[in-house]
N, C-alpha and C positions, 0 to 999 in steps of 0.2 A: 598414474595419477588417480587418486580416489576422489569421488564426488562428495562434497560437503552436503550432508543430509539436511541441515537447517542453515542455509546460507543467510548472511545478513546483507541486504541490499540497502545501500545508503541512498536515500532519495535526494535529488538535486535541490539546490536552494530555490530555483525557479521551476515550478511544475506548470509550464504553459503548453501551448499547442506544439511547440518544437520538442518538448519532452515526452509527449503522449505516446508516440509510436515506439521510441526506444524503451520506455517503461513497460509498455504492453509486451513487447518482444522479450524483454528480460524476465518478466513474470511468467510468460507462457513457456519459456525454456525450463522453468522450475516447477511447472504444474505437476501435481501428484506427490509433491514433497512439502513438508512444513517450510515456511519462509518467514523470516523476520525482516521488517522494514524499519530502518533507522530514520526517523523523521525529525531528528534534532536540528537539522540545518535548513529546514523548509521555511522560506520567507514569503513565497507567493504561490497560490493555488489557483489554477485556471479550471474552467468547467470541463474541458476534455479530460484532463488528468483526474479530476474528481470522478468522472464516469469510469475511467480505467480502474481506479482504486475501488470504487463501489462494485464494479463487475468482478474484480479479483476477490473481494470479500465473499461475494455470493458463490463464485466458482470454487474457492477453497472450502467453503462450508459444505457445498454439495458434494465435493470430493472427499469430505471427512478429514481434511488436513488443516493444520493450524496456520493462520496468517496473522502474525503478531506485529503490532505497531509498537516500536520502542522509542522512548524519549521524544514524544510528540511535542513539537514546538508550539508555543502560544499562538504564533501567527497562523500555523496550519489549523489549529483548533478553531480560532476565530473565523477564518475564511471558510472552513468546512461547514460550520454552523450557519455562516452567512448565506451559504447556498441552500440551507434548509436541511442538510444532512445531520444525522444524530451523532454526537461525539461518542455515544455508546458503541458505535461501530469499531472504534479503536481498541476497545477492551473485550469485545465479544467474539474474537476470532479463534479461540481454541477449538481444536477438532472436536466434533460431536461425539 
């Protein structure tokens, strides 16, 4: 079995406290590789998942890997900015 070098992770509709640990684990399994996050189905974003995603953005950037948000839902964008995070984070994840 060959490893997908740029896997697409489909984010769940509800990114709440129950989704935080599985999301963190899935991301950390792919650390060191480019990753694409399909955010098209996200309906709700909680603070803990926001922290996981912001941490992943910084980690992938520090590692020189791309972390790309694909098809970001309007709900995710609105809630992301509602927490005070910049929507620019969604588009600024290409490897340095």
